[in-house]
C-alpha positions as CSV (number, residue, x, y, z in Angstrom):
1,M,0.1,-0.1,0.1
2,E,1.5,3.3,-1.2
3,F,0.8,7.0,-0.4
4,N,2.4,10.1,-1.9
5,C,1.9,13.7,-2.2
6,K,5.6,14.5,-3.0
7,G,6.7,15.9,-6.4
8,R,3.5,17.9,-6.4
9,D,3.7,21.8,-7.4
10,S,2.2,23.1,-3.4
11,M,1.5,22.0,-0.4
12,K,-1.7,19.8,0.2
13,T,-4.0,21.1,3.0
14,V,-7.3,19.5,4.4
15,A,-10.0,20.9,6.7
16,V,-12.0,18.2,8.6
17,Y,-15.3,19.5,9.6
18,G,-18.2,17.9,11.3
19,L,-21.5,18.9,10.8
20,T,-22.6,18.8,14.6
21,A,-20.6,17.9,17.8
22,G,-20.0,14.2,18.5
23,T,-19.3,13.3,14.4
24,G,-15.7,12.0,15.2
25,K,-13.8,14.6,13.2
26,T,-11.1,15.0,15.7
27,S,-10.8,11.1,16.0
28,V,-10.6,11.0,11.7
29,A,-8.5,14.4,11.7
30,K,-5.8,12.8,14.1
31,E,-5.6,9.6,12.4
32,M,-5.6,11.0,8.8
33,A,-2.5,13.6,9.9
34,G,-0.9,10.4,11.6
35,F,-1.2,7.8,8.6
36,I,0.2,10.1,6.1
37,H,3.2,11.2,8.3
38,Q,3.9,7.4,8.3
39,F,4.5,7.5,4.5
40,G,7.3,10.2,5.0
41,Q,5.0,13.3,4.4
42,K,6.0,16.3,6.6
43,T,2.4,16.9,8.1
44,L,1.6,19.3,10.6
45,L,-2.1,18.4,12.4
46,V,-3.7,22.1,13.2
47,D,-6.4,22.1,16.2
48,L,-8.6,24.8,15.0
49,D,-11.4,24.2,17.3
50,L,-11.0,27.1,19.6
51,N,-13.6,26.4,22.2
52,K,-13.4,22.7,22.3
53,G,-10.4,21.2,20.6
54,N,-9.1,18.3,22.6
55,I,-6.2,17.2,20.2
56,T,-3.6,17.7,22.9
57,D,-5.7,14.9,25.0
58,K,-5.9,12.9,22.5
59,L,-2.3,12.6,21.5
60,G,-1.1,13.1,25.2
61,L,0.7,16.4,24.4
62,N,1.9,19.2,26.7
63,E,-0.6,22.1,27.1
64,S,2.2,24.5,26.2
65,P,3.1,25.7,23.4
66,N,-0.3,25.6,21.7
67,I,-2.4,27.8,18.8
68,G,-3.3,30.2,22.0
69,S,0.3,31.3,22.3
70,W,0.6,31.9,19.1
71,L,-2.4,34.1,18.8
72,I,-1.9,36.1,22.2
73,E,1.9,36.9,20.7
74,I,0.0,38.1,17.1
75,I,-2.3,40.3,19.3
76,K,0.6,41.8,21.2
77,K,2.2,42.5,17.8
78,M,-1.0,44.1,16.3
79,N,-0.4,46.4,19.2
80,T,2.1,48.2,16.9
81,S,1.9,46.7,13.5
82,P,-1.2,46.6,11.2
83,C,-1.9,43.0,10.5
84,W,-1.3,42.6,6.8
85,E,2.9,43.2,7.8
86,I,2.8,40.8,10.2
87,T,4.6,37.7,8.9
88,Y,6.1,34.5,10.2
89,K,8.9,32.6,8.2
90,P,8.9,28.8,9.0
91,E,11.4,28.7,11.5
92,E,9.3,31.2,13.3
93,I,6.8,29.1,13.5
94,Q,8.9,26.4,15.1
95,P,8.8,27.5,18.6
96,F,4.7,27.0,18.7
97,I,4.4,23.5,17.7
98,Q,4.8,20.1,19.6
99,Q,5.9,16.9,18.3
100,H,4.1,13.5,18.8
101,N,5.8,10.6,20.0
102,S,5.1,8.8,16.2
103,G,6.9,12.4,14.7
104,L,3.6,14.1,14.0
105,H,3.9,17.7,14.3
106,V,1.2,19.3,16.0
107,L,0.0,22.8,16.7
108,A,-2.0,22.2,19.6
109,S,-5.6,23.3,21.5
110,N,-6.1,26.5,22.8
111,T,-5.9,27.4,26.5
112,K,-6.5,30.8,26.2
113,K,-10.4,30.7,26.6
114,N,-10.7,34.6,26.5
115,L,-9.5,34.8,23.1
116,D,-12.9,33.6,21.3
117,H,-14.3,36.8,21.8
118,S,-11.5,38.8,21.1
119,P,-12.1,41.5,18.4
120,F,-8.2,40.6,16.8
121,L,-9.3,37.1,16.5
122,L,-10.2,36.9,12.8
123,S,-7.5,38.9,11.9
124,S,-4.8,36.8,13.9
125,L,-6.1,33.7,12.8
126,E,-5.5,34.9,9.3
127,I,-2.5,35.6,10.0
128,I,-1.5,32.2,11.4
129,I,-3.5,30.4,8.4
130,R,-1.5,32.5,5.5
131,S,1.7,31.6,7.9
132,L,1.4,27.8,8.0
133,L,0.3,27.9,4.2
134,K,3.5,29.1,3.3
135,S,5.6,26.9,5.8
136,A,7.8,24.0,4.8
137,F,5.1,21.1,5.3
138,D,4.2,18.8,2.7
139,V,0.4,18.2,3.9
140,V,-1.7,20.3,6.7
141,V,-4.4,19.3,8.2
142,F,-6.9,21.2,10.1
143,D,-9.3,19.9,12.8
144,T,-12.0,22.6,12.9
145,N,-15.0,23.3,15.2
146,S,-18.4,22.1,14.4
147,E,-19.9,25.9,14.7
148,V,-19.8,28.1,11.5
149,R,-17.8,30.7,12.5
150,D,-15.8,33.3,10.5
151,Y,-12.4,32.3,10.8
152,T,-14.3,28.8,10.1
153,I,-15.0,29.9,6.9
154,E,-11.8,31.9,6.4
155,L,-10.2,28.4,6.9
156,I,-12.6,26.7,4.0
157,L,-12.3,29.5,1.6
158,R,-8.1,28.9,1.9
159,V,-7.6,24.9,2.2
160,D,-7.7,22.9,-0.9
161,K,-10.3,20.3,0.1
162,V,-12.8,20.1,2.7
163,L,-14.1,16.6,4.3
164,L,-17.5,16.4,6.2
165,V,-17.6,13.7,9.0
166,V,-20.8,12.3,9.4
167,E,-22.2,10.3,12.6
168,P,-25.2,8.1,11.1
169,F,-27.1,8.4,14.5
170,G,-29.4,11.3,14.2
171,F,-27.8,12.3,11.0
172,S,-29.8,15.4,9.7
173,L,-29.9,15.9,6.3
174,Q,-32.1,19.3,6.4
175,N,-29.0,20.6,9.0
176,A,-26.7,19.6,6.2
177,E,-28.3,21.3,3.5
178,M,-28.4,24.4,5.4
179,F,-25.2,24.6,6.3
180,L,-23.9,24.2,3.2
181,R,-26.3,27.0,1.4
182,L,-24.5,29.1,3.7
183,L,-21.1,28.0,2.3
184,V,-22.0,28.7,-1.2
185,D,-23.5,32.0,0.1
186,E,-20.1,32.9,1.0
187,G,-18.9,32.2,-2.1
188,I,-17.4,28.7,-1.2
189,S,-17.1,25.9,-4.2
190,M,-19.1,22.9,-3.6
191,D,-16.3,21.0,-5.8
192,R,-13.5,21.4,-2.6
193,F,-16.2,19.1,-0.4
194,G,-15.8,15.2,0.2
195,L,-18.0,13.4,2.6
196,V,-16.8,10.4,4.8
197,F,-18.7,8.3,7.3
198,N,-17.0,7.7,10.7
199,R,-18.7,3.8,10.9
200,F,-20.7,1.4,8.7
201,P,-24.1,2.4,9.0
202,T,-26.8,-0.1,10.6
203,F,-30.1,-1.2,8.6
204,A,-32.2,1.5,10.3
205,E,-30.1,4.1,9.7
206,D,-29.6,6.4,6.1
207,D,-27.5,4.8,3.0
208,P,-24.0,7.0,2.8
209,Q,-24.8,6.8,-1.0
210,E,-28.3,8.6,-1.0
211,I,-26.9,11.2,1.2
212,S,-24.3,11.8,-0.8
213,R,-26.5,11.9,-3.6
214,S,-29.1,14.4,-1.8
215,L,-26.3,16.9,-0.8
216,G,-24.3,17.1,-4.0
217,I,-21.1,15.8,-2.1
218,P,-18.9,12.7,-3.3
219,L,-18.8,10.3,-1.1
220,C,-14.9,9.7,-0.4
221,G,-15.4,6.4,1.9
222,V,-17.1,5.0,5.0
223,L,-14.8,4.1,7.7
224,P,-15.1,0.2,9.3
225,N,-16.2,0.3,12.8
226,Y,-12.8,0.8,15.1
227,P,-14.1,1.4,19.0
228,N,-10.5,2.0,19.8
229,L,-10.6,5.3,18.1
230,S,-12.6,6.3,21.2
231,E,-11.1,4.4,23.9
232,K,-9.4,6.7,27.0
233,K,-6.6,4.2,27.2
234,N,-5.6,4.6,23.6
235,Q,-6.3,8.4,23.2
236,T,-2.5,9.2,23.2
237,K,-2.2,6.9,20.1
238,I,-2.1,7.1,16.3
239,L,-3.6,3.9,15.7
240,T,-3.0,3.9,11.9
241,T,0.6,3.6,12.2
242,K,-0.7,-0.3,11.7
243,K,-0.7,0.4,8.1
244,S,-2.1,-3.4,7.0
245,S,-5.3,-2.7,9.5
246,R,-8.6,-2.9,7.8
247,F,-8.9,0.8,8.8
248,S,-6.0,2.1,7.4
249,Q,-6.8,0.6,4.3
250,E,-10.2,2.5,4.1
251,L,-8.6,5.4,5.1
252,R,-5.7,5.2,2.2
253,Q,-8.6,5.0,0.0
254,V,-10.6,7.8,1.6
255,L,-7.1,10.1,1.0
256,G,-6.9,9.1,-2.7
257,K,-10.4,10.6,-3.5
258,V,-9.6,13.7,-1.0
259,W,-6.5,14.6,-3.4
260,G,-7.9,13.2,-6.6
261,D,-5.4,10.3,-7.0
């Protein structure tokens, strides 16, 4: 089983979004980033859920440094410089990034809870996104929040692909259609989107292909049930290090469709 993003014109970026809380988007994001890293791609996983992000806990990382530390520094700089003049070179990003014991690079979860209401938040996050898109990583995977925020829309506008993670139980087609209409109104093309189910649906739940057709978004894959993804004792592990597992094989197929391979 091969996987390769190298030799392409530019960095590859994907935002993982859950239509509601509890879809498993964070587990999918970390496993996706870890899987890509295992194949030699220089990969960064970014926790852009500023309210409830828990990448730090799931990977057993230190609370600091994190994305909040970077935002605080940027906001201080904005007191004396306009935002469009603030830039970070690749080597200036490194102090804010941690490394998981697998070798995966991570911009960890925010711990500065008051930042969410800062009037400088959108501008400072734009600086972070802009800086990351000019960094030396081959692939950047963004774990987003499940709310439609200005900075989430800004991110979706900038990345190559958006992966919608669906939990079959309690899925609402109406809510999904409303979310997509909002994004279309913001000028976002549906060509950027892909759909992935976080587990096989039961006979009583909606068929993934039917949902894909109703939303007008290609189905990238249906991941096998993998209970260990949610077990606390395994939270600090990246389970796709076992490349031969069924979950890893299906995730490879998802990534192939995300990148158009």
